[in-house]
Residue frames as qw, qx, qy, qz and C-alpha x, y, z in Angstrom:
[[0.552, -0.397, -0.243, 0.692, -10.26, 6.04, 20.32],
 [0.186, 0.801, 0.351, 0.448, -11.26, 9.67, 20.27],
 [0.257, -0.957, 0.075, -0.115, -9.24, 11.52, 22.90],
 [0.288, 0.729, -0.570, 0.248, -5.66, 12.01, 24.03],
 [0.500, -0.401, 0.696, -0.323, -6.06, 9.46, 26.87],
 [0.648, 0.295, -0.560, -0.422, -5.72, 6.60, 24.42],
 [0.805, -0.324, 0.409, -0.282, -4.96, 3.94, 27.03],
 [0.694, 0.499, -0.512, -0.084, -2.33, 2.22, 24.89],
 [0.883, -0.409, 0.229, 0.021, -0.79, -1.00, 26.22],
 [0.222, -0.667, 0.641, 0.308, 2.64, -2.48, 25.57],
 [0.668, 0.098, 0.728, 0.119, 1.48, -5.45, 23.47],
 [0.535, 0.724, 0.351, 0.258, 0.83, -3.17, 20.49],
 [0.577, -0.174, 0.029, 0.797, 3.75, -0.95, 19.53],
 [0.117, 0.913, 0.154, -0.360, 3.85, 2.79, 19.10],
 [0.655, 0.639, 0.071, 0.397, 5.48, 4.46, 16.12],
 [0.559, -0.161, -0.132, 0.803, 8.66, 6.50, 16.61],
 [0.028, 0.307, 0.210, 0.928, 6.56, 9.45, 15.40],
 [0.295, -0.580, -0.759, 0.014, 3.77, 8.90, 17.92],
 [0.254, -0.589, -0.353, 0.682, 4.33, 11.99, 20.06],
 [0.041, -0.212, 0.301, 0.929, 4.55, 14.26, 17.03],
 [0.176, -0.331, -0.750, -0.544, 1.39, 12.88, 15.45],
 [0.291, -0.665, -0.650, 0.226, -0.55, 13.51, 18.67],
 [0.226, -0.492, -0.084, 0.837, 0.95, 17.01, 18.92],
 [0.052, 0.125, -0.473, -0.870, -0.09, 17.71, 15.31],
 [0.540, 0.069, 0.045, -0.838, -3.69, 16.66, 15.89],
 [0.421, -0.010, -0.878, -0.229, -4.15, 12.90, 15.55],
 [0.518, -0.224, 0.356, -0.745, -7.39, 12.02, 17.34],
 [0.924, 0.027, 0.197, -0.325, -7.97, 8.43, 16.25],
 [0.023, -0.532, 0.831, 0.164, -5.80, 5.36, 15.73],
 [0.957, 0.062, -0.053, -0.278, -6.22, 1.87, 14.32],
 [0.604, -0.487, 0.618, 0.129, -3.92, -1.16, 14.43],
 [0.775, 0.596, -0.187, -0.099, -1.84, -2.42, 11.49],
 [0.707, 0.365, -0.511, 0.325, 1.04, -4.90, 11.66],
 [0.687, -0.456, -0.457, 0.334, 0.72, -4.98, 15.47],
 [0.335, -0.112, -0.129, 0.927, 1.34, -1.22, 15.69],
 [0.133, 0.770, 0.457, -0.424, -0.86, 1.84, 16.20],
 [0.331, 0.233, 0.419, 0.813, -1.36, 4.00, 13.10],
 [0.143, 0.434, 0.280, -0.844, -2.92, 7.50, 13.23],
 [0.203, 0.371, 0.806, 0.414, -6.08, 7.42, 11.10],
 [0.037, -0.852, -0.511, -0.109, -7.84, 10.66, 12.01],
 [0.335, -0.152, -0.072, 0.927, -6.61, 14.22, 11.58],
 [0.303, 0.416, 0.167, -0.841, -10.10, 15.62, 11.07],
 [0.720, 0.491, 0.148, -0.469, -12.15, 15.54, 7.87],
 [0.697, -0.016, 0.628, 0.346, -11.12, 12.71, 5.47],
 [0.505, 0.763, 0.347, 0.208, -12.34, 14.90, 2.61],
 [0.034, -0.978, 0.201, 0.041, -10.11, 17.78, 3.68],
 [0.611, -0.464, 0.584, 0.265, -7.21, 15.34, 4.03],
 [0.691, 0.394, 0.534, 0.286, -7.89, 14.29, 0.41],
 [0.313, 0.929, 0.110, 0.162, -7.82, 17.91, -0.85],
 [0.354, -0.840, 0.382, 0.154, -4.65, 18.58, 1.16],
 [0.715, -0.152, 0.610, 0.307, -3.06, 15.59, -0.58],
 [0.608, 0.481, 0.512, 0.369, -4.03, 16.39, -4.16],
 [0.179, 0.955, 0.125, 0.199, -3.57, 20.17, -3.96],
 [0.094, -0.874, 0.434, -0.195, -0.49, 20.53, -1.75],
 [0.534, 0.275, -0.778, 0.184, 1.11, 17.80, 0.39],
 [0.752, -0.561, 0.064, -0.341, 0.56, 15.70, 3.49],
 [0.169, 0.481, -0.821, 0.258, 2.95, 13.90, 5.84],
 [0.875, -0.232, -0.182, -0.383, 1.75, 10.45, 6.92],
 [0.334, -0.501, 0.770, -0.212, 3.12, 8.26, 9.68],
 [0.909, 0.165, -0.243, -0.297, 3.31, 4.83, 8.04],
 [0.107, -0.560, 0.796, -0.203, 5.80, 3.24, 10.45],
 [0.796, 0.007, 0.494, -0.350, 3.32, 0.34, 10.43],
 [0.807, 0.534, -0.241, -0.080, 4.80, -0.61, 7.04],
 [0.650, -0.590, 0.468, 0.105, 7.28, -2.88, 8.78],
 [0.455, 0.650, -0.575, -0.200, 10.31, -4.15, 6.90],
 [0.957, -0.148, 0.234, 0.083, 11.39, -7.73, 6.47],
 [0.093, 0.830, -0.520, -0.177, 15.13, -7.54, 5.94],
 [0.980, 0.109, 0.145, 0.075, 16.78, -10.34, 3.96],
 [0.089, 0.839, -0.533, -0.066, 20.58, -10.55, 3.93],
 [0.739, -0.274, 0.611, 0.067, 23.22, -13.23, 3.46],
 [0.209, -0.316, 0.741, 0.555, 24.98, -14.96, 0.60],
 [0.099, 0.298, 0.881, 0.353, 21.72, -16.35, -0.85],
 [0.161, 0.453, 0.406, -0.777, 19.56, -13.28, -0.20],
 [0.365, 0.308, -0.385, -0.790, 18.66, -12.77, -3.88],
 [0.327, -0.016, -0.908, -0.263, 17.78, -16.41, -4.44],
 [0.073, -0.350, -0.827, 0.433, 15.64, -16.48, -1.29],
 [0.239, 0.419, 0.172, -0.859, 13.83, -13.25, -2.14],
 [0.402, 0.197, -0.604, -0.659, 12.97, -14.66, -5.57],
 [0.197, -0.141, -0.968, 0.059, 11.63, -17.78, -3.81],
 [0.088, 0.396, 0.627, -0.665, 9.02, -15.61, -2.08],
 [0.363, 0.599, 0.125, -0.702, 7.53, -13.89, -5.14],
 [0.709, 0.405, 0.551, 0.171, 6.24, -14.85, -8.60],
 [0.313, 0.942, -0.049, -0.112, 7.57, -11.58, -10.05],
 [0.845, 0.266, -0.047, 0.462, 10.83, -11.98, -11.98],
 [0.361, -0.902, 0.062, 0.229, 13.58, -10.12, -10.09],
 [0.819, 0.054, 0.228, 0.523, 16.41, -10.82, -12.53],
 [0.368, 0.572, 0.148, 0.718, 16.50, -7.20, -13.71],
 [0.416, -0.886, -0.199, -0.051, 16.07, -5.63, -10.27],
 [0.506, 0.536, -0.309, 0.601, 19.08, -3.35, -9.88],
 [0.465, -0.361, -0.467, 0.660, 20.69, -2.24, -6.64],
 [0.013, -0.210, -0.091, 0.973, 18.87, 0.97, -5.71],
 [0.375, -0.138, -0.535, -0.744, 15.63, -0.06, -7.41],
 [0.430, 0.061, 0.667, -0.605, 12.20, -0.90, -5.95],
 [0.319, -0.088, -0.761, -0.558, 9.44, -3.14, -7.28],
 [0.670, -0.123, 0.262, -0.683, 5.85, -3.78, -6.30],
 [0.302, 0.180, -0.929, -0.112, 5.61, -7.54, -5.70],
 [0.810, -0.307, -0.097, -0.490, 3.23, -10.20, -4.45],
 [0.112, -0.349, 0.898, -0.244, 4.09, -12.81, -1.83],
 [0.779, -0.020, -0.328, -0.534, 2.24, -16.04, -2.58],
 [0.609, -0.339, 0.673, -0.246, 1.71, -19.28, -0.68],
 [0.263, -0.163, 0.912, 0.271, 1.83, -22.80, -2.06],
 [0.378, 0.549, 0.743, -0.055, -1.77, -22.56, -3.33],
 [0.290, 0.404, 0.375, 0.783, -1.08, -19.30, -5.17],
 [0.252, -0.865, -0.433, -0.025, -2.92, -17.22, -2.55],
 [0.265, 0.683, -0.165, 0.661, -1.65, -13.71, -1.80],
 [0.629, -0.446, -0.469, 0.431, -0.03, -13.30, 1.61],
 [0.235, -0.741, -0.068, 0.625, 1.07, -9.69, 1.12],
 [0.570, 0.695, 0.254, 0.357, 1.70, -7.08, -1.59],
 [0.458, -0.724, 0.017, 0.516, 4.80, -5.21, -0.42],
 [0.417, 0.873, -0.251, 0.033, 7.21, -2.87, -2.12],
 [0.911, -0.151, 0.056, 0.379, 10.57, -4.62, -2.47],
 [0.073, 0.959, -0.272, -0.024, 13.69, -2.46, -2.08],
 [0.916, 0.100, -0.098, 0.377, 17.15, -3.64, -3.11],
 [0.278, -0.945, 0.141, 0.100, 19.68, -1.78, -0.99],
 [0.114, -0.659, 0.712, 0.214, 22.74, -3.83, -2.01],
 [0.429, 0.270, -0.800, -0.322, 23.63, -6.97, -3.92],
 [0.481, -0.208, -0.850, 0.061, 22.53, -9.18, -1.01],
 [0.036, -0.245, -0.549, 0.798, 20.40, -6.76, 1.01],
 [0.205, -0.403, -0.624, -0.637, 16.62, -6.52, 0.51],
 [0.222, 0.137, 0.573, -0.777, 13.66, -5.01, 2.36],
 [0.133, -0.477, -0.780, -0.381, 10.05, -6.05, 1.94],
 [0.126, -0.033, 0.273, -0.953, 7.97, -3.01, 2.96],
 [0.023, -0.240, -0.971, 0.004, 4.84, -4.73, 4.15],
 [0.511, -0.390, -0.289, -0.709, 1.09, -4.46, 3.96],
 [0.521, -0.432, 0.443, -0.588, -0.79, -5.78, 6.99],
 [0.975, -0.084, -0.125, -0.160, 0.20, -9.44, 7.49],
 [0.628, -0.658, 0.409, 0.068, 2.89, -11.48, 9.24],
 [0.789, 0.567, -0.232, 0.050, 5.39, -12.01, 6.44],
 [0.047, -0.703, 0.662, -0.255, 8.33, -11.89, 8.88],
 [0.674, -0.214, 0.656, -0.264, 7.11, -15.16, 10.39],
 [0.875, 0.443, 0.142, -0.133, 6.36, -16.62, 6.95],
 [0.498, 0.754, -0.414, 0.109, 9.83, -15.75, 5.62],
 [0.234, -0.581, 0.733, -0.266, 11.61, -17.08, 8.70],
 [0.808, -0.002, 0.530, -0.257, 9.61, -20.30, 8.43],
 [0.808, 0.585, -0.050, -0.057, 10.37, -20.70, 4.72],
 [0.222, 0.786, -0.559, 0.142, 14.07, -20.15, 5.44],
 [0.655, -0.471, 0.552, -0.209, 14.32, -22.95, 8.00],
 [0.788, 0.020, 0.605, 0.113, 14.30, -25.81, 5.48],
 [0.544, 0.814, -0.035, -0.199, 15.34, -23.85, 2.39],
 [0.869, -0.025, 0.171, 0.463, 19.00, -24.83, 2.59],
 [0.383, 0.749, 0.065, 0.537, 19.86, -21.20, 1.76],
 [0.517, -0.193, -0.324, 0.768, 22.33, -18.96, 3.58],
 [0.073, -0.644, -0.247, -0.720, 20.09, -16.07, 4.67],
 [0.183, -0.253, -0.616, 0.723, 19.38, -13.97, 7.73],
 [0.181, -0.575, -0.529, -0.597, 15.84, -12.63, 8.14],
 [0.271, -0.404, -0.574, 0.659, 14.81, -10.04, 10.71],
 [0.032, 0.904, 0.376, 0.201, 12.77, -6.90, 11.25],
 [0.500, 0.152, -0.178, 0.834, 15.22, -3.97, 11.33],
 [0.126, -0.653, -0.377, 0.645, 14.81, -0.66, 13.17],
 [0.104, 0.066, 0.480, 0.869, 13.24, 1.03, 10.13],
 [0.149, 0.631, 0.655, -0.388, 10.11, 3.19, 10.14],
 [0.271, 0.306, 0.469, 0.783, 8.79, 4.99, 7.05],
 [0.195, 0.597, 0.308, -0.715, 7.01, 8.29, 6.64],
 [0.433, 0.481, 0.603, 0.465, 5.15, 9.20, 3.46],
 [0.027, 0.561, 0.016, -0.828, 5.43, 12.73, 2.09],
 [0.340, 0.366, 0.787, 0.362, 2.87, 12.82, -0.72],
 [0.205, 0.858, 0.387, -0.269, 1.29, 15.43, -2.97],
 [0.587, 0.728, 0.139, 0.326, 2.21, 17.89, -5.74],
 [0.007, 0.919, -0.287, 0.270, 4.42, 20.11, -3.55],
 [0.888, -0.414, 0.160, 0.119, 6.28, 17.16, -1.98],
 [0.783, 0.361, 0.032, 0.505, 9.10, 17.57, -4.52],
 [0.112, 0.800, -0.132, 0.575, 9.75, 21.18, -3.45],
 [0.651, -0.694, 0.201, -0.234, 9.78, 20.19, 0.21],
 [0.952, -0.095, 0.128, 0.262, 12.23, 17.37, -0.53],
 [0.558, 0.595, -0.068, 0.574, 14.55, 19.79, -2.37],
 [0.235, -0.826, 0.198, -0.472, 14.52, 22.05, 0.68],
 [0.826, -0.500, 0.244, -0.094, 15.44, 19.09, 2.90],
 [0.872, -0.117, 0.381, 0.284, 17.91, 17.21, 0.70],
 [0.145, -0.564, 0.434, 0.687, 19.07, 19.61, -2.01],
 [0.546, 0.509, -0.260, -0.612, 18.68, 19.58, -5.77],
 [0.159, 0.306, -0.912, -0.221, 20.05, 16.07, -6.31],
 [0.421, 0.204, 0.794, -0.389, 16.77, 14.63, -4.97],
 [0.574, 0.542, -0.034, -0.613, 15.29, 15.70, -8.33],
 [0.347, 0.447, -0.771, -0.292, 17.30, 12.91, -9.97],
 [0.320, -0.042, 0.903, -0.283, 15.54, 10.22, -7.93],
 [0.380, 0.010, -0.643, -0.665, 13.40, 8.27, -10.41],
 [0.776, -0.181, 0.036, -0.603, 10.02, 6.66, -9.81],
 [0.984, -0.159, -0.007, -0.086, 10.50, 3.38, -7.91],
 [0.669, 0.354, -0.409, 0.510, 14.18, 4.02, -7.10],
 [0.616, -0.765, -0.161, 0.095, 15.85, 4.75, -3.77],
 [0.430, 0.613, -0.360, 0.556, 18.82, 6.66, -2.37],
 [0.657, -0.439, -0.447, 0.418, 20.60, 6.70, 0.98],
 [0.061, 0.774, -0.041, 0.629, 20.79, 10.01, 2.86],
 [0.486, -0.346, -0.541, 0.593, 21.97, 11.40, 6.18],
 [0.068, -0.778, -0.266, -0.565, 19.86, 14.38, 7.23],
 [0.199, -0.720, 0.337, -0.574, 21.65, 16.28, 10.01],
 [0.106, -0.357, 0.860, -0.348, 22.76, 13.02, 11.61],
 [0.737, 0.122, 0.458, -0.482, 19.50, 11.14, 10.90],
 [0.148, -0.224, 0.871, 0.412, 20.16, 8.00, 8.76],
 [0.629, 0.427, 0.283, -0.585, 17.56, 7.53, 6.01],
 [0.297, 0.119, 0.792, 0.520, 16.61, 5.70, 2.85],
 [0.381, 0.490, 0.144, -0.771, 14.40, 7.77, 0.53],
 [0.316, 0.173, 0.848, 0.388, 12.33, 6.21, -2.27],
 [0.322, 0.113, -0.232, -0.911, 10.01, 7.62, -4.93],
 [0.297, -0.269, -0.900, -0.170, 7.10, 5.46, -3.82],
 [0.227, 0.020, 0.466, -0.855, 3.90, 5.80, -1.78],
 [0.085, 0.395, 0.915, -0.008, 0.31, 4.68, -1.31],
 [0.139, 0.607, 0.307, -0.720, -1.39, 7.69, -2.85],
 [0.547, 0.540, 0.534, 0.352, -1.15, 7.68, -6.69],
 [0.083, 0.997, -0.001, -0.001, 0.27, 11.22, -6.33],
 [0.480, 0.612, -0.437, 0.451, 3.82, 12.49, -6.65],
 [0.656, -0.697, 0.134, -0.257, 5.46, 11.40, -3.43],
 [0.367, 0.513, -0.713, 0.306, 8.29, 9.96, -1.40],
 [0.847, -0.485, -0.212, -0.045, 8.76, 7.44, 1.37],
 [0.103, 0.735, -0.517, 0.427, 11.36, 8.38, 3.96],
 [0.889, -0.220, -0.400, 0.036, 12.65, 5.32, 5.83],
 [0.272, -0.809, 0.401, -0.332, 14.08, 6.25, 9.23],
 [0.794, 0.169, -0.560, 0.163, 16.88, 3.90, 10.33],
 [0.293, 0.069, -0.641, 0.706, 17.08, 5.03, 13.96],
 [0.328, -0.640, -0.657, -0.225, 13.84, 4.93, 15.93],
 [0.403, -0.535, -0.375, 0.640, 15.17, 7.30, 18.61],
 [0.136, -0.228, 0.173, 0.948, 15.05, 10.15, 16.07],
 [0.135, 0.517, 0.802, 0.268, 11.43, 9.77, 14.96],
 [0.039, -0.882, -0.411, 0.228, 9.92, 12.92, 16.42],
 [0.272, -0.607, 0.269, 0.697, 12.99, 14.94, 15.42],
 [0.226, 0.053, 0.727, 0.646, 12.56, 13.84, 11.80],
 [0.070, 0.690, 0.712, 0.111, 8.79, 14.46, 11.77],
 [0.133, -0.870, -0.205, 0.428, 9.23, 17.99, 13.11],
 [0.298, -0.421, 0.448, 0.730, 12.06, 18.74, 10.69],
 [0.186, 0.297, 0.763, 0.543, 9.88, 17.78, 7.70],
 [0.030, -0.814, -0.577, 0.048, 6.88, 19.76, 8.98],
 [0.233, -0.758, 0.028, 0.609, 9.12, 22.81, 9.46],
 [0.256, -0.185, 0.609, 0.727, 10.54, 22.48, 5.93],
 [0.089, 0.436, 0.796, 0.410, 7.01, 22.19, 4.56],
 [0.030, -0.615, -0.481, 0.625, 5.59, 25.20, 6.36],
 [0.113, 0.472, -0.217, -0.847, 5.95, 27.59, 3.40],
 [0.244, 0.028, -0.791, -0.561, 4.26, 24.98, 1.15],
 [0.646, -0.192, 0.122, -0.728, 1.32, 24.58, 3.55],
 [0.444, 0.103, -0.890, 0.010, 2.26, 20.99, 4.38],
 [0.674, -0.395, 0.116, -0.614, -0.36, 19.32, 6.57],
 [0.238, -0.205, 0.929, -0.195, -0.16, 16.30, 8.87],
 [0.718, 0.143, -0.207, -0.648, -2.38, 13.60, 7.46],
 [0.630, -0.121, 0.760, -0.101, -3.15, 9.95, 6.93],
 [0.126, -0.031, 0.832, 0.540, -3.23, 7.72, 3.88],
 [0.460, 0.231, 0.051, -0.856, -6.32, 8.71, 1.89],
 [0.501, 0.230, 0.832, -0.062, -8.92, 6.01, 1.23],
 [0.499, 0.758, 0.199, -0.369, -10.50, 8.32, -1.34],
 [0.248, 0.772, -0.489, -0.323, -7.30, 8.76, -3.37],
 [0.232, -0.318, 0.911, 0.123, -6.14, 5.16, -3.16],
 [0.555, 0.398, 0.717, -0.144, -9.54, 3.88, -4.37],
 [0.429, 0.824, -0.054, -0.366, -9.51, 6.49, -7.18],
 [0.141, 0.684, -0.683, -0.216, -6.12, 5.04, -8.12],
 [0.911, 0.095, -0.317, -0.245, -7.32, 1.43, -7.90],
 [0.207, 0.494, -0.763, 0.360, -4.74, 0.61, -5.20],
 [0.706, -0.266, -0.650, -0.088, -5.31, -2.47, -3.04],
 [0.376, -0.577, 0.484, -0.540, -5.87, -2.61, 0.68],
 [0.409, 0.116, -0.904, 0.046, -4.79, -6.03, 1.93],
 [0.061, 0.235, 0.852, -0.463, -7.51, -7.89, 3.91],
 [0.447, 0.518, 0.269, -0.678, -10.12, -5.84, 2.01],
 [0.618, 0.601, -0.236, -0.448, -9.42, -6.16, -1.73],
 [0.687, 0.354, -0.634, 0.011, -7.13, -9.19, -1.45],
 [0.630, -0.547, 0.468, -0.291, -6.32, -11.89, 1.06],
 [0.335, -0.368, 0.862, 0.090, -4.87, -15.38, 1.38],
 [0.575, 0.336, 0.744, -0.053, -7.76, -16.78, -0.71],
 [0.452, 0.842, 0.028, -0.293, -7.23, -14.32, -3.59],
 [0.763, -0.017, 0.379, 0.523, -4.92, -15.17, -6.48],
 [0.194, -0.432, 0.221, 0.852, -3.06, -12.63, -8.65],
 [0.080, 0.196, 0.724, 0.657, -5.07, -13.36, -11.81],
 [0.097, -0.719, -0.687, 0.049, -8.34, -12.42, -10.12],
 [0.196, -0.798, -0.132, 0.554, -6.87, -8.96, -9.55],
 [0.578, 0.811, 0.044, 0.079, -5.57, -8.58, -13.11],
 [0.305, -0.831, 0.445, 0.136, -1.98, -8.85, -11.84],
 [0.948, 0.273, 0.098, 0.129, -0.77, -11.15, -14.58],
 [0.430, 0.786, -0.292, 0.333, 2.25, -8.84, -15.10],
 [0.322, -0.699, 0.538, -0.346, 3.43, -9.65, -11.56],
 [0.852, -0.136, 0.496, -0.095, 3.44, -13.42, -12.23],
 [0.373, 0.660, -0.584, -0.290, 6.28, -14.65, -14.44],
 [0.889, -0.102, 0.409, -0.179, 5.76, -18.36, -15.13],
 [0.851, 0.519, -0.009, 0.075, 7.79, -18.74, -18.35],
 [0.240, 0.751, -0.558, 0.258, 11.27, -18.93, -16.87],
 [0.695, 0.031, -0.681, 0.227, 13.38, -21.12, -14.58],
 [0.175, -0.471, 0.427, -0.752, 12.70, -19.10, -11.42],
 [0.454, -0.274, -0.837, 0.133, 11.84, -21.24, -8.45],
 [0.199, -0.260, 0.289, -0.899, 9.16, -19.60, -6.28],
 [0.168, 0.202, 0.871, -0.415, 6.49, -20.75, -3.85],
 [0.486, 0.534, 0.434, -0.538, 3.13, -21.29, -5.55],
 [0.123, 0.431, -0.587, -0.674, 4.51, -21.66, -9.09],
 [0.016, -0.113, -0.959, -0.259, 2.77, -24.94, -9.89],
 [0.121, 0.589, 0.705, -0.375, -0.51, -23.77, -8.37],
 [0.175, 0.669, -0.018, -0.722, -0.41, -20.52, -10.34],
 [0.070, 0.221, -0.782, -0.579, 0.27, -22.44, -13.57],
 [0.026, 0.353, 0.935, 0.032, -2.84, -24.55, -12.94],
 [0.122, 0.682, 0.447, -0.567, -4.96, -21.50, -12.11],
 [0.133, 0.543, -0.341, -0.756, -3.82, -19.76, -15.29],
 [0.062, 0.051, -0.897, -0.435, -4.52, -22.83, -17.42],
 [0.010, 0.467, 0.875, -0.126, -7.93, -23.46, -15.89],
 [0.050, -0.528, -0.292, -0.796, -9.01, -19.81, -15.84],
 [0.014, 0.025, 0.578, -0.815, -10.45, -17.73, -13.02],
 [0.122, -0.558, -0.805, -0.161, -14.09, -17.76, -11.91],
 [0.166, -0.912, -0.329, 0.183, -14.14, -14.28, -10.34],
 [0.526, 0.358, 0.086, 0.767, -12.47, -10.97, -11.11],
 [0.210, -0.565, -0.306, 0.737, -11.89, -7.57, -9.55],
 [0.242, 0.630, 0.469, 0.570, -13.77, -4.69, -11.21],
 [0.059, -0.066, -0.224, 0.971, -14.43, -1.02, -10.68],
 [0.041, -0.639, -0.762, -0.092, -17.97, 0.12, -9.89],
 [0.102, -0.219, 0.078, -0.967, -19.94, 3.34, -9.74],
 [0.106, -0.433, -0.855, 0.263, -22.78, 3.24, -7.22],
 [0.099, -0.469, -0.356, -0.802, -25.87, 5.31, -7.96],
 [0.447, -0.705, -0.538, 0.115, -26.89, 6.86, -4.65],
 [0.133, -0.972, 0.070, -0.182, -26.31, 9.97, -2.59],
 [0.316, 0.653, -0.604, 0.330, -22.69, 10.49, -1.45],
 [0.794, -0.239, -0.531, 0.174, -21.55, 7.69, 0.85],
 [0.419, -0.894, 0.028, -0.156, -20.95, 8.94, 4.38],
 [0.296, -0.718, 0.628, 0.053, -17.54, 7.24, 4.52],
 [0.333, 0.346, -0.851, -0.212, -15.65, 4.14, 3.37],
 [0.850, -0.216, -0.336, -0.344, -17.43, 0.82, 3.79],
 [0.272, -0.557, 0.703, -0.350, -16.61, -1.05, 6.99],
 [0.701, 0.017, 0.701, -0.131, -18.11, -4.37, 5.85],
 [0.117, -0.045, 0.786, 0.605, -18.26, -6.22, 2.53],
 [0.519, 0.336, 0.192, -0.762, -21.40, -5.29, 0.61],
 [0.562, 0.186, 0.802, 0.079, -23.35, -7.96, -1.23],
 [0.255, 0.359, -0.423, -0.792, -23.84, -7.65, -5.00],
 [0.526, 0.273, 0.792, -0.150, -26.86, -9.26, -6.68],
 [0.287, 0.224, -0.486, -0.795, -28.27, -9.64, -10.17],
 [0.669, -0.134, -0.519, -0.515, -31.77, -11.07, -10.62],
 [0.734, -0.545, 0.170, -0.368, -31.68, -11.88, -6.89],
 [0.953, 0.030, -0.152, 0.261, -28.57, -14.06, -7.37],
 [0.457, -0.806, 0.235, 0.294, -25.42, -13.29, -5.41],
 [0.785, 0.564, -0.011, 0.256, -22.66, -12.46, -7.92],
 [0.593, 0.309, -0.299, 0.681, -19.98, -10.95, -5.67],
 [0.452, -0.754, -0.341, 0.333, -19.11, -8.32, -3.09],
 [0.185, 0.897, -0.123, 0.383, -17.88, -4.74, -2.82],
 [0.788, -0.163, -0.327, 0.495, -14.52, -4.75, -1.07],
 [0.312, -0.326, -0.151, 0.880, -13.74, -0.99, -0.92],
 [0.126, 0.729, 0.533, 0.411, -16.11, 1.92, -1.54],
 [0.277, -0.471, -0.229, 0.806, -16.01, 5.68, -1.02],
 [0.308, 0.898, 0.315, -0.029, -17.41, 8.95, -2.33],
 [0.567, 0.023, 0.165, 0.806, -14.92, 10.88, -4.48],
 [0.046, 0.818, 0.279, -0.501, -15.51, 14.64, -4.09],
 [0.087, -0.469, 0.495, 0.727, -13.36, 15.27, -7.16],
 [0.024, -0.083, -0.862, -0.499, -15.24, 12.86, -9.43],
 [0.497, -0.006, 0.190, -0.847, -18.54, 13.59, -7.65],
 [0.785, 0.035, -0.510, -0.350, -19.29, 9.85, -7.74],
 [0.747, -0.423, 0.469, -0.205, -19.46, 6.89, -5.40],
 [0.585, 0.525, -0.608, -0.112, -16.69, 4.56, -6.55],
 [0.798, -0.377, 0.419, -0.214, -15.85, 1.03, -5.46],
 [0.242, 0.407, -0.867, -0.153, -13.62, -1.96, -6.01],
 [0.826, -0.065, 0.281, -0.484, -15.50, -5.25, -6.13],
 [0.110, -0.249, 0.944, 0.188, -14.93, -8.95, -6.69],
 [0.725, 0.271, 0.153, -0.614, -17.55, -10.44, -9.02],
 [0.793, 0.125, 0.587, 0.108, -18.10, -13.60, -11.04],
 [0.322, -0.221, 0.539, 0.746, -16.22, -13.46, -14.33],
 [0.177, 0.484, 0.739, 0.433, -19.39, -13.58, -16.44],
 [0.102, -0.904, -0.412, 0.056, -20.59, -10.39, -14.70],
 [0.521, -0.534, 0.057, 0.663, -17.28, -8.50, -14.99],
 [0.438, 0.426, 0.424, 0.668, -17.75, -6.79, -18.38],
 [0.069, -0.153, -0.087, 0.982, -17.70, -2.99, -18.57],
 [0.386, -0.114, -0.308, -0.862, -21.27, -1.68, -18.54],
 [0.461, -0.306, -0.832, -0.042, -22.80, -4.60, -16.62],
 [0.322, -0.459, 0.170, -0.810, -25.36, -3.45, -14.08],
 [0.553, -0.309, -0.770, 0.078, -26.49, -4.99, -10.80],
 [0.436, -0.794, -0.105, -0.410, -27.56, -4.05, -7.26],
 [0.434, 0.214, -0.635, 0.603, -25.50, -3.44, -4.15],
 [0.559, -0.723, -0.377, -0.149, -26.82, -3.54, -0.60],
 [0.286, 0.431, -0.419, 0.746, -25.08, -0.99, 1.61],
 [0.221, -0.327, -0.715, 0.576, -25.79, -0.03, 5.21],
 [0.185, 0.314, 0.130, -0.922, -27.96, 2.78, 3.75],
 [0.710, 0.423, 0.238, -0.510, -30.10, 0.69, 1.38],
 [0.683, 0.129, 0.636, 0.335, -30.01, -1.17, -1.95],
 [0.216, 0.794, -0.126, -0.555, -28.84, 0.76, -5.03],
 [0.841, 0.527, 0.085, 0.085, -27.97, 0.26, -8.68],
 [0.352, -0.704, 0.457, 0.413, -24.32, 0.07, -9.73],
 [0.777, 0.625, -0.037, -0.061, -22.43, -0.32, -12.99],
 [0.815, -0.211, 0.245, 0.481, -19.05, -1.80, -13.94],
 [0.288, 0.952, -0.098, -0.034, -16.60, 0.88, -15.15],
 [0.705, 0.457, -0.342, 0.421, -12.92, 1.11, -16.04],
 [0.577, -0.803, 0.091, 0.117, -10.41, 1.29, -13.21],
 [0.242, -0.339, -0.462, 0.783, -8.35, 3.09, -12.02],
 [0.119, 0.821, 0.552, -0.082, -11.02, 5.76, -11.80],
 [0.048, 0.988, -0.069, -0.133, -8.58, 8.68, -12.07],
 [0.070, 0.792, -0.587, -0.152, -5.27, 9.07, -13.96],
 [0.981, 0.020, 0.147, -0.126, -5.37, 5.48, -15.29],
 [0.785, 0.477, -0.233, 0.321, -1.88, 5.70, -16.85],
 [0.693, -0.599, -0.126, 0.381, -0.40, 6.98, -13.55],
 [0.478, 0.634, 0.010, 0.608, 1.12, 10.03, -15.21],
 [0.312, -0.880, 0.086, -0.346, 0.89, 12.07, -11.99],
 [0.792, -0.565, 0.224, 0.053, 2.83, 9.68, -9.76],
 [0.854, 0.016, 0.274, 0.443, 5.52, 8.80, -12.32],
 [0.387, 0.870, 0.076, 0.296, 6.15, 12.28, -13.75]]
């Protein structure tokens, strides 16, 4: 879709920020969680520099929330994830995996705990609302599960903190990484968290009244004017640099947490009851046969992110696939996330990748590719 006559229907929803994103220059959209998401504000490389040098505002209303409430809300939420939630405080967030009975990953949301028995799962692109409602039916637990009127924006980049101070005052400086606070901004009800899909300093601003979407977007853009805030979209370049997953690309229902190196998100040595526990125990005991790695691809700068999986071969044998690839103008390298056979996953291993531009050499390297200890985002 490349012009303002997008021809949207009613079966796919628009964001509460839709009009503002079009006004601010969105020229292309894709679909995520049954909703349109702006994916084009011009050059992806310029969007990347805007993000890492100043700040960008991204409409991520497509990160729909699954709201879990009721007397057994904590117990039910723990049932959905292998990550131990026993130390999750009210006001805290955690990155979690949702697994099925075979240990496959259904989603990798951020979990927010708003109150003792009030949780949100802030979703990647899959139908976890239906999954959770289905699990609840025969769970015997007292829970209510719905999608609330909640739509996030992401304000990300090094000057995002200054913009947030201008909007919310100095006490926003006390908001710690992966914590949340409730705010009312001139009559607009919000939850603000120190999270985001960028590996940069940033915030997610969860609007709790969809009628005020454009008002909120414009208010943030106005506050950011003196800091050269730009409208933007989540950066494939930066998220791959940071080794962050894109669901359906780097993980799916047939991927288990151990293949991704997510052992820390799977807590098997306790009494927690969660879906997929027995399967994950067996997978851990047996060992994995493939593993996610980082790659550098030796060719001229890629023209854009890959739109198909690229085959990896060694000695003419298929040993895996590239799941996400992009040229990093900062690192001046083509970088990629790939799933390869375990025996080929060692740092320094070399093989060939077939892209839409030819076949090239590549080498396994450490990931994340930039700021591996995440000092930027957590500072």
